[in-house]
C-alpha positions, 0 to 999 in steps of 0.5 A, a space after each residue: 499499499 504504501 508502495 502505491 501512495 508513493 508510486 502514485 505522488 510521484 506519477 502527480 507529480 510529474 502531471 504537475 511538472 509536465 503541463 507546465 511545459 506543455 503550456 510554454 511550449 505552447 506560447 513559444 510555438 504562438 509567439 513564432 507563429 506570429 512572428 512568421 506570419 507576414 500579415 502581423 509583418 506587414 501590421 507591425 511594419 506599417 502600423 506604427 500605433 501597433 508596432 510602438 504599443 507592442 513594443 511598449 510590453 518591455 516597459 511592463 517587462 523592466 516596471 515588474 522584474 529585475 534589471 537582470 533579466 533585460 538581456 534574456 528579453 533582448 535574446 529572445 527579441 533577436 531570435 525571433 526577429 533572426 526567425 523573420 528574416 530568414 524564414 519570410 526574407 524580408 528587411 531588417 527595419 526598426 519597427 517591426 525589430 522593436 515590436 519583436 522586441 516588444 513580443 519577446 518581452 510578452 513570452 518570458 513574461 507569459 512563461 513566468 506566469 506559467 512557472 510561477 507560484 504565490 502573489 508573484 502569479 497574480 502581479 505577472 498576470 496584471 503584466 500581462 493580460 491588460 496589454 493582450 487587450 491594449 494590442 488587440 484593441 490596437 491591431 482592431 482599432 482600423 475596423 471601426 474607425 472605417 465603418 464610421 467613414 462609410 457611414 459618413 462618407 461627408 463630414 462637418 470639418 466646415 462647421 468645427 473650422 468655423 468654431 475655431 475660426 470664431 475665436 478670432 484665431 485658427 490656432 491649428 494653423 497659426 502653430 503648424 506653421 510654427 512646427 513644419 517650417 523646421 525640418 526638426 521640429 517637424 520630427 521632434 513633433 512626429 516623435 511626440 505625437 507617435 510616442 503616446 502608446 510607450 507613455 500609456 504602457 509606462 503610466 500602466 506599468 508604473 501604477 502596477 508596481 505601486 497601487 494594483 487598483 488604481 492602474 486597473 482604473 487607469 488601464 479601463 479608461 485607458 481601453 474604454 476612451 476608444 469605442 466611447 470616442 467611435 461613438 462621439 466620431 459617428 455623431 461630429 464626423 470630422 478628419 481635421 484641418 490638415 484633410 480640410 485644406 490639403 497641400 493648403 494647410 498651413 500656410 494658406 487658410 480661408 478668411 473670415 469674410 469668405 467662410 462667411 460666403 460658404 454654404 455650411 455644409 457637410 463636405 467629401 473630405 478623405 480621411 478617417 473621421 477621429 477628429 472629435 474629440 481628441 483622443 490622442 489629447 484625451 490619453 495624454 491628461 489620463 495619464 498626466 491625471 492617474 500618475 500624480 500618485 507617481 515621483 516627481 520626475 515623471 509627474 514632470 514628464 507626463 507634464 511635457 507630454 501633455 504639453 508636447 501633444 498639444 503642440 502636436 495635435 494641432 501642429 501637423 493639422 490632425 485636429 482643431 482648437 475646439 477637438 482639443 477643448 472637448 476632450 478636457 470633459 470627454 476624459 473628465 466623463 472616464 475618468 469618473 465612469 471608472 472610479 471604481 473605489 468610490 460608489 456610484 453614489 458618491 455627489 462628486 464622483 456622479 457630479 463629474 460623469 454626468 458633468 462631463 457628458 453633458 458639456 460633450 453633448 453641448 459641444 454636439 449641439 452648438 457644433 452641430 448648429 449651423 446658425 449659432 456658428 453663423 451667428 459666432 462668426 458675425 461680429 467680432 465681439 462674439 469671438 468673446 463668447 466663443 473663448 468663454 465657451 472654451 475656458 468654461 469648458 476646462 475651468 469647469 472640467 478641472 474643477 469637478 476632476 480635482 473635487 473627484 481626485 482626493 476619492 481615488 487616491 486618498 483613503 480619507 478623503 473617500 471616506 469624507 466624500 461618501 458621507 456628503 449630501 
């Protein structure tokens, strides 16, 4: 009987060893299959945002694992790059190589998760699954945008241009003239613009090692920003001033008198209908807000990135100024919706959520109303009204967010907020 029991224990231990070994083999085969898939290579070679999101997984790895393991990431990335070059016969390029470095990081995180035990398993799970969801969102994100384009062959670009004109200055054109006049400044601005996926991954990774609950809230806000943004893309389909004016941007623009002579109507503009609101600035704003519990250097870096994103989105012709204004209530709405550690019945959370949504819908009404835009452009004094709308939106968004902030970061403040009437 004792021998039978010993043999059974040995058999169970053998099964326990074979199970993670088999899972490890499957994960390794999946990574190699992706690297050798020509469609995947085309994606990481052509889609810079997806490639940098995948490369950002290396940041997550370095945040949760010791630095001495980084050579293993490099080795895994080199193996995947070598396989891709040898089998697919593609040229060596930096963007796919960085993406495969990120794929190698995911592979090693998955292997660590399979063989781990205890509290480390949860951290490895959190460092693996959310980045995978980020990647899926980036991979399939072009589908909803294409659907918006098919549903709205004509855009409201002229309406958004008209509101910016009512401010008395076309800020996107003014910033664009500064940015595009310098080759160096253009390259720096493009770098800031494309850096967004790395910033999102960095913010999530740093939060993960500091406060898991806050990291999950940030992750949720980053993820749902895309689908919620598509809803507003359908309400205000627009491409941006660079697409409206084409090669004339940013050195030629319509004057107020020329704009008055044009019928305010939808126009067929080539480009993705993803101008309003600016998700780019919305994500940067969320990263800035969620980083407030991190180090001073991190907060400073996020503030610099936010300012750089403002210049990049305007100067590259991707957004009108009003798109950036709408990013504030948009980010506020997501910030409040994802404040899962604050009861939904808390007045401060409700006011932030409802206030953000109400401001977004108010802007949709104003920008869709041709009569309102014509009135705003009728007299120069009306520019004061336009600027008051802008300032009021930004101020109210920051005010409501400041009232909600202590409930997210401070347990004492949360207790007080719940007790409010």
